[in-house]
N, C-alpha and C positions, 0 to 999 in steps of 0.2 A: 130520460133527461137527467145527467148529471149535475148536481148543485155544487157550484166552485165558488167558496168564500171570496171577495175582496177585500177584505177588511184590514188586508195586512199589508197596509201601504205606507210608504214614506214621507208621503204626505199627511199623515196621521200623527200629531204631534207626539202621542204615545211612543209611537213607534220609533218616531225621529228620535228623540231623547234616550229612549233604552238602546239606539246602535251608538249614538253618540259617546254613551258611559259603558257599553259595551255591557250592558245589565239585561240578563236574559231573563229576569222575573215578567216582567211587563209581557215580552215576548210570548212566554210559555203560557201565562193567563189569557193574552188575548186567543191563542191556538189552540188553547183548550176550550174557551167559552165558543170558540166557531165551531168546532168536533163537536159539543155538547148541544147545540141548537141546529145542527142536521147537517153538517157541511159533506160533503163525499170528498172533498180537496180542498187544499188551501193555494190560493195566488200567495206568492210572497213578492210584492212588489218593493222593489229596492232602491229603483230609480236608476239613473245612468252610473252613480259612486264615483268618488274622485280619489282622493286618498287614501289607502289601506282598503282598497276595492275587496283585494283578495279577504283579507281579515273580517270584515264587515258581512260578506256574503256567508263567508263559513260560521262566522257566530249566530246569522240571522236562521240557517239552516240547521244546526245544532240546536237551537233553541227549539224550534218549535217539532224537532224529530225528538225530542225530550218527553214530551208530551202527548203527540199521535203518531198513531202511525198512516194515516191517512196519506194518498198522494200529494205531493206537493208540485205547483208549478212555478218555475223559477223565472222570474218577469225582469230581465233586465235589458238593455240595450248593450252594456260591456262586456264583451267576450272574454275580459279577465275575469270577471266579476262572476259570469256565469258559468264558465270551468272551474272556479273555486268551489262553488255552490254544486255542481255536479258531482264533483272529486268527493265530498263529504257527505254524498246523500246515501243515505239507507231504506229509505221509503220510496214507493215509486216516484217517480219524476218525468215531469215534461216541461221541455224548453217551451218559453214565451215569450219570445220567438223569432221569426225571421220574415223579413219581404224580399222585394225583388231588389231592393236599397244595395248596390254593391258591397258596402262594408258591411251588412248584414249574411250578405249570401258567402262573402270571403269567412266573416269571423265567427257568426253562429251558428250556421248551417252543418260545416262538418263535423263540429261537436255531438251532432245527435249521431253520427257514424260512430266518432269515437267510444262514447257511452252507451251506446245502444238503448238511445230515448226516444220517446215520441216527441215530435215537434209541431209546433202551433205556425200554420203559414196565414200571412194577413194579406189579405185580398186589396193590396195597396199598391199604384204604381211605382214606378222605380226611383223617382223623386217624394215619397210617399204621401202623394195626394191621394186623394179618393176618388177611386173611379165614377163616371157619370151615371150609371147603370148596369144593369145586371150583366148585360153582353161584355163589357168590360171585365166585370169582376171576375164572368167565367173564362176569360181570355187569360186573364193572370193566374186563374186557378189551374189551368193547362200549363202555363209557365212555371208554376211553384212545381208539380209535379213531376216535368221534366227536370229540373232541377234536383229534386231528391233522388230521382234514379239515377241521374249523370254521378250523384254523389255517392252511388253505391248502397241508398240506404231502401229498405223496403216500403212500397206506398201506403202500406197499412200503419206506418208511423207517423201518417201526415195527419196532422187535424188542422182544418179549415177555419179562419175566422174570418167572415163575410163584411166587418166591420161596420156594426151601428155606428150611425153618428148623431148628435144632438136635434133633435127635434125643431129647435129653435134658430137652425138655421136656414138657410134661404129656399134649400130644397130637402128640407128636413124630412117631412112626409113621405114626398117621395123617394127618399133613398130609404125609409124604413119600409117601403114595400118593394124596393128592389132587393133589398136584403132577403126577403122571403121569397121572391122567385129565385133567385142566386141558390137559396139552402134547398129548394124544390127540385132545381135541376142538376145541380153539383153531380150525382151518382151517375145521370145518363150520361154529361158529359164528360166526366172523368173515367168513367166505366165500369167504377165498382161501389160500394157503400161506403166512400169515405167519411170518416168523424167530423162532427162540426162543433165551432165555442163560439159563442157572441156573448161581448159585455151590456148587458142590458140594463147598467146604471149608465152609459155612455148615451142614453136616448132621452133622458131627462137632465145630462147635465147641464149646467146653469140654473136652472130652475129654481126660484126663492121659496117657490109654493111646495112644502113637504106632502101636503093634501092631495094634492093633483100631480106629484111626482109618482106617486105610488098608486094613484088611480090607473095614471098611466101605464106604469110597467104591469100592471095587472092582467090590464089589458091589451097589451103588446107581448106578453108571456105566453099564454095559450096562442097567441099565432103564430110564435116560432116554434111551439112544439107539434101544431099540425102540418110545419114544414119539414119536420124529422129535424130538429137541434138537439143534436148528441149531449152539449155541456152546456150550462150556463152560468156566466160569472155575475155575480150578484150581491148585494149585502145583506148577510146573511143573517143581520138582525133586524130587516124589514120583514117582521112577523106576517102580515097579511101576503107580502110577495112572496115568501116562502110556503107556506098554506097553500096558495094558487098553485104554485110547482110541485108540490106534494101532490096534490089533486091532479093535476095533468100525469104524472108517473102513474099514478092509479088506472087511469083509463087508458094510458099508454101500454101498461103490462097484461091487460085484456081479463086479468084471472076473475074470479068470483065477487062480485061485490059485496062490500058490507057497508054501511054508515058508520059503523064502529071506527071504521080505517081511515077515516078522516078526520 
């Protein structure tokens, strides 16, 4: 299970201020810290961006690349900003992402072919609502695969995000279990071992208790691992959760076990 740091977000005051000032120092420092903490990739979430979208996205990607060669997930719903980031990328890059929403099908999906990039597909309805259960999610997954193939993109480029929702939602716990069912059934339904990614932090979104949030992350993460999740988006500075993730990786690899490896 690949660990993707989700700390590079525009809602982070430090990142937002650095973007406003076009000051690469804080961005470089945060990217280097994510790398040092064991991230295998970094999600760069710029938000939708408005005025100066091209310049701001290029600035973000260039700043991250100055200090790390880790893969970068370019996370924006703005096709103009997305392409600006792809155009300057030297690191391996993943488009994050598209869904059945018409504007994303038209604006984001074609960029995967143009830039020969991997792309994340969200299991959301065309109006961006969350599916009711795993059955609906799997139907959407088939539709995303069909869209990929119609665009002339290799299915191996697709990474499926089943969409974790907050536990505090009315059906939050039910949805959490449906995500696990979806992950287990995806290879059979799509006909090949499709890669998957999930945003662990979404599970405890809205929680005001840090300790309980970490505890819940640490319980759910091994469940995701046993459901064959390929990549997990998480706060790389949550040391306990990262330790759990690394331990899951040790067991997944099936190598000779050593207590010193934990």
